[in-house]
C-alpha positions in Angstrom: 28.9 72.5 101.3 28.7 70.4 104.4 31.2 70.8 107.2 32.6 67.3 107.1 33.5 67.9 103.4 35.2 71.2 104.0 38.5 69.9 102.5 36.7 69.6 99.2 36.9 73.3 98.8 40.6 73.0 98.0 40.0 70.9 94.9 40.4 72.2 91.3 36.7 73.0 90.7 37.6 75.4 87.9 38.7 72.5 85.7 36.4 70.0 83.9 36.2 66.8 85.9 38.0 64.8 83.2 41.0 67.1 83.6 41.5 66.6 87.3 45.0 65.3 87.9 45.0 61.7 89.1 48.7 62.0 90.1 47.9 64.5 92.9 44.4 63.3 93.9 43.3 60.1 95.6 40.8 58.8 93.1 39.2 55.4 93.8 38.3 52.9 91.1 34.8 51.8 91.8 32.2 50.2 89.5 29.6 52.5 88.1 26.5 51.8 86.0 25.9 53.3 82.6 25.8 57.1 82.9 25.3 59.9 80.5 27.8 61.9 82.4 31.3 61.4 83.8 31.5 60.1 87.3 34.7 59.8 89.4 35.2 58.7 93.0 37.5 60.7 95.2 38.8 59.9 98.7 39.2 62.9 101.0 40.0 62.6 104.8 39.0 58.9 104.7 35.6 59.6 103.1 34.7 58.6 99.5 32.7 61.0 97.4 31.1 60.5 94.0 31.6 63.5 91.6 29.3 63.8 88.6 29.7 66.5 86.0 26.4 67.6 84.4 24.7 70.6 82.8 24.1 73.2 85.5 20.3 73.0 85.5 20.3 69.2 85.6 22.7 69.2 88.5 20.8 71.8 90.4 17.5 69.9 90.0 19.2 66.7 91.1 20.7 68.3 94.2 17.2 69.6 95.1 15.7 66.1 94.7 18.4 64.5 96.8 18.1 67.1 99.6 14.3 66.5 99.5 14.8 62.7 99.9 17.2 63.3 102.8 14.7 65.5 104.5 12.0 62.9 104.1 14.2 60.1 105.4 14.1 58.2 102.2 16.8 55.8 101.0 19.1 57.7 98.7 22.7 58.8 98.4 23.6 61.8 100.5 24.1 65.1 98.6 27.1 67.0 99.9 27.1 70.0 97.6 27.4 71.5 94.1 30.3 73.2 92.3 28.8 75.4 89.6 30.7 76.9 86.6 28.0 79.0 84.9 30.2 80.2 82.1 30.5 76.5 80.9 26.9 75.8 81.8 28.4 73.0 83.9 28.4 71.8 87.5 29.8 69.0 89.5 27.4 67.3 91.9 29.0 65.8 95.0 27.5 63.0 96.9 28.8 60.8 99.6 29.5 57.2 98.5 27.1 54.8 100.2 29.0 52.8 102.8 28.7 49.0 102.7 26.9 49.2 99.4 27.1 46.9 96.3 25.9 47.0 92.7 23.4 44.5 91.5 25.8 42.8 89.1 28.3 42.0 91.8 25.6 41.0 94.2 23.9 38.5 91.9 27.1 37.2 90.2 28.4 35.8 93.5 25.5 33.4 93.8 24.1 30.5 91.6 22.9 31.7 88.2 19.3 32.6 87.6 16.4 32.6 90.1 17.2 32.4 93.8 16.6 34.0 97.2 19.0 36.8 96.6 17.4 37.9 93.4 13.9 37.7 95.1 15.2 40.0 97.8 16.7 42.4 95.3 13.3 42.6 93.4 11.5 43.1 96.7 13.9 46.0 97.4 13.3 47.7 94.1 9.5 47.5 94.5 9.7 48.8 98.1 12.0 51.7 97.1 9.5 52.8 94.4 6.6 52.5 96.8 8.5 54.7 99.3 9.3 57.3 96.7 5.8 57.4 95.3 4.3 57.8 98.8 6.5 60.9 99.2 5.4 62.4 95.8 8.7 61.6 94.1 8.5 60.5 90.4 11.8 58.8 89.7 11.6 58.7 85.9 14.7 56.5 85.3 14.3 53.8 87.9 16.6 50.9 87.1 19.0 48.4 88.7 21.9 50.5 87.3 20.7 53.6 89.1 20.4 51.9 92.4 22.8 50.7 95.1 22.1 47.9 97.5 22.9 47.1 101.1 22.3 43.8 102.8 19.8 44.5 105.6 19.6 41.6 108.0 17.9 38.9 106.0 16.7 41.3 103.4 18.2 43.9 101.0 17.7 47.6 101.1 17.7 49.6 97.8 19.0 53.2 97.6 18.3 55.7 94.8 21.6 56.9 93.3 20.7 58.8 90.1 17.9 61.5 90.4 18.6 63.3 87.1 15.1 62.7 85.8 13.3 62.8 89.1 10.5 65.2 90.0 8.9 66.2 93.2 5.1 66.7 93.4 2.6 67.2 96.3 1.3 63.7 95.3 1.5 61.5 92.3 -1.5 60.5 90.1 -2.2 56.9 89.4 -1.0 57.5 85.8 2.3 58.9 87.0 2.8 55.9 89.3 1.9 53.4 86.6 4.2 55.0 84.1 7.1 55.0 86.6 6.4 51.4 87.4 6.4 50.5 83.7 9.8 52.1 83.4 11.1 50.1 86.4 9.8 46.8 85.1 11.3 47.4 81.6 14.6 48.5 83.0 14.8 45.6 85.5 14.2 43.2 82.6 17.0 44.8 80.7 19.3 44.6 83.6 18.7 41.0 84.4 18.9 40.0 80.7 22.2 41.9 80.4 23.5 40.0 83.4 22.3 36.7 81.9 24.2 37.5 78.7 27.4 38.3 80.7 27.0 34.9 82.4 26.6 33.1 79.1 23.0 32.1 79.7 21.1 32.8 76.4 18.0 31.1 77.9 18.0 33.8 80.6 16.1 36.4 78.6 12.6 35.1 79.0 13.4 34.4 82.7 14.6 38.0 83.1 11.3 39.4 81.6 9.2 37.2 83.8 11.2 38.1 86.9 11.0 41.8 86.2 7.2 41.5 85.9 7.1 40.3 89.5 8.3 43.7 90.6 4.9 45.0 89.5 3.2 42.4 91.6 5.4 43.1 94.6 4.9 46.9 94.2 1.1 46.5 93.9 0.9 44.2 96.9 2.7 46.7 99.2 0.8 49.7 97.8 -2.5 48.0 98.3 -1.6 47.0 101.8 -0.7 50.5 102.7 -4.0 51.9 101.3 -6.3 49.2 102.4 -9.4 50.6 104.3 -11.2 47.5 105.7 -14.7 47.8 107.1 -15.2 46.3 110.6 -17.0 46.5 113.9 -15.6 49.3 116.0 -15.1 46.8 118.9 -13.1 44.3 116.8 -9.8 44.9 118.5 -8.3 41.8 117.0 -8.8 43.0 113.4 -7.3 46.4 114.3 -4.3 44.8 116.0 -3.8 42.5 113.0 -3.9 45.5 110.6 -1.3 47.3 112.7 0.9 44.2 113.0 0.9 43.6 109.2 2.1 47.2 108.6 4.7 46.8 111.4 6.0 43.6 109.8 6.5 45.7 106.6 8.6 48.1 108.7 6.0 50.9 108.9 5.2 52.7 112.2 1.7 54.0 112.7 1.2 57.8 112.6 -2.5 57.9 112.9 -5.4 55.5 113.1 -9.0 56.6 112.4 -12.3 54.7 112.7 -14.7 56.4 110.3 -18.4 55.5 110.2 -19.5 54.2 106.8 -23.0 55.6 107.3 -24.5 57.8 110.0 -26.7 54.9 111.4 -24.3 52.0 110.7 -22.4 50.1 113.3 -19.7 49.3 110.7 -16.7 51.6 110.6 -13.9 52.0 108.0 -10.4 51.7 109.4 -7.9 54.2 108.0 -4.3 54.1 108.9 -1.6 56.7 108.2 1.9 55.3 108.3 5.3 56.8 108.8 8.6 55.8 107.1 9.8 52.2 107.1 11.7 52.5 110.4 9.4 50.7 113.0 12.0 48.2 114.3 14.9 50.6 113.8 13.3 53.2 116.1 12.4 50.5 118.7 16.0 49.2 118.7 17.5 52.7 118.9 15.1 53.6 121.8 16.2 50.5 123.8 19.9 50.3 123.0 21.0 53.5 121.2 22.0 51.4 118.2 21.3 52.8 114.7 20.6 50.0 112.3 18.8 49.4 109.1 15.2 48.2 109.4 15.9 44.5 108.6 18.9 44.4 110.8 16.9 46.0 113.7 14.2 43.4 113.4 16.7 40.5 113.7 18.6 42.2 116.5 15.4 42.8 118.5 14.5 39.1 118.0 17.9 38.2 119.4 17.5 40.6 122.3 14.1 39.1 123.2 15.5 35.6 123.0 18.2 36.7 125.4 15.6 38.3 127.7 13.7 35.0 127.8 16.9 33.1 128.7 17.7 35.6 131.5 14.2 35.3 132.9 14.5 31.5 132.9 17.9 31.7 134.6 16.9 34.1 137.3 13.3 32.8 137.6 11.8 36.3 137.5 10.6 38.8 134.9 13.4 41.1 133.6 12.4 44.6 132.3 13.1 44.9 128.7 15.3 48.0 129.2 17.5 46.0 131.7 17.6 43.0 129.4 18.7 45.4 126.5 21.6 46.7 128.6 22.7 43.2 129.5 22.4 42.0 125.9 24.5 44.9 124.7 27.3 44.2 127.2 27.2 40.4 127.3 26.2 39.4 123.8 26.5 42.1 121.1 29.6 44.0 122.0 31.8 40.9 122.6 30.5 39.4 119.3 31.3 42.6 117.3 34.8 42.6 118.9 35.3 39.1 117.5 33.9 40.0 114.1 35.6 43.3 113.3 39.1 41.9 112.8 37.7 39.2 110.5 35.6 41.5 108.3 37.8 44.5 108.1 36.8 48.2 107.9 34.8 48.0 104.7 32.0 45.9 106.0 29.1 46.5 108.3 29.7 44.8 111.7 26.0 44.7 112.6 25.3 43.0 109.3 28.0 40.5 110.0 26.4 39.7 113.4 23.1 39.2 111.6 24.9 36.7 109.3 26.1 34.9 112.5 22.5 34.7 113.6 21.5 33.2 110.3 24.4 30.7 110.6 23.1 29.8 114.1 19.6 29.2 112.8 20.9 27.0 110.0 23.1 25.0 112.3 20.3 24.6 114.8 17.9 23.4 112.2 20.4 20.8 111.0 21.1 19.7 114.6 17.6 19.7 115.8 18.4 21.9 118.8 19.8 25.3 119.6 23.6 25.1 119.0 24.3 28.4 120.7 25.9 31.6 119.6 29.5 30.6 120.3 29.3 27.6 117.9 27.7 29.7 115.2 30.4 32.4 115.6 33.1 29.8 115.3 31.6 28.2 112.3 31.1 31.6 110.6 34.7 32.7 111.2 36.0 29.3 110.1 34.2 29.9 106.8 36.0 33.2 106.4 33.1 35.4 107.4 31.6 35.2 103.9 29.5 38.0 102.4 28.6 39.1 98.8 29.8 42.6 99.5 33.2 41.4 100.5 36.1 42.2 98.2 37.0 40.1 95.2 39.8 38.5 97.1 37.4 36.7 99.3 37.7 33.0 98.8 35.4 31.7 96.1 34.2 29.1 98.5 31.8 31.7 99.8 29.7 31.1 96.6 29.2 27.5 97.4 28.6 27.7 101.1 25.6 26.1 102.7 24.7 29.6 103.9 22.2 30.5 101.1 21.1 33.7 103.0 17.7 32.5 102.0 14.8 32.9 104.4 15.9 31.3 107.7 15.5 34.5 109.7 12.3 35.6 108.1 10.6 33.9 111.0 9.6 35.9 114.1 11.6 33.7 116.5 14.8 35.2 115.2 16.8 31.9 115.5 
């Protein structure tokens, strides 16, 4: 068991999870999707842990998969340990609850019913998660909205695997394994969206749910094909090579290896093969410049903001400013004061970097309406006056956040960063 969870050793592991006394333990009531097994959430030393009781073999296999995902840097909940009771053929799997996360029902029910930018982002996130798992040789087996947690990631959404009971690890997946896993995902997403439509009293939502789920297949195939594309080009065509790298970087992938392979011994045409790393291109660049650890989408927006500030500094001082110097100034003069203003408004359960990304989106929207850059201070004031809205905020957040002009739609998808 990990050091930060050492206090967990004192808990009554000899008892079935259902028999743990709520009177003496700090259980937390959190929403959980449909599960074949009992799941309870426990707060220890300020950390929230998810405890799931399963048959011993199932729990052991799930722990192995989660540890593999962690080692590969893939988005999944963090496995803390396993408490086994062999005489009952039972075990309790302990995972750390994903900070700043939200379930799909709560995420989508805070916005206008049916299709919309948030649902599109959620479907993109599911497709991207499955691509990442399949690239790492992981067969999910029970991929669904209910087995996933979501975090807002700048102007996008990041999906995290929560339930790995049926997952398998292979050196590589066959096309048949990938196709079957994708079929499961499409079917389960359709069920999840249809179930949500029924909860919202939208009987017409069933056909829409099926059509929306099918787009996950399209989204998955588009990313998979982009990653495995091997275009043929002239070895001197640097523009085509740069364009290929840029498309992959825009998807968040850093380049591990680039190979120009002759198509034939006497041919002047080569095949471009690219090996990519995990989806952390902008995250690594931001961390290298500033020391900040952010999600990939957040990092892309923060880098855009940094570059905008660098351009302003160069204009003010009428000379080039090294990026590393601009990054230090941006941290001290822009980001840190902004976070200091945001933290009291958003509280401890929300991500300050995400809140700052929301301010950047507010700035973009206000600037578009005004026809000129309104500045960060005006955007910050407007955002705080609105109550610092966010879908992951607690239920006590004013319902006006649902009807805000901030639609979190695509304003910051552009490279200029607003």
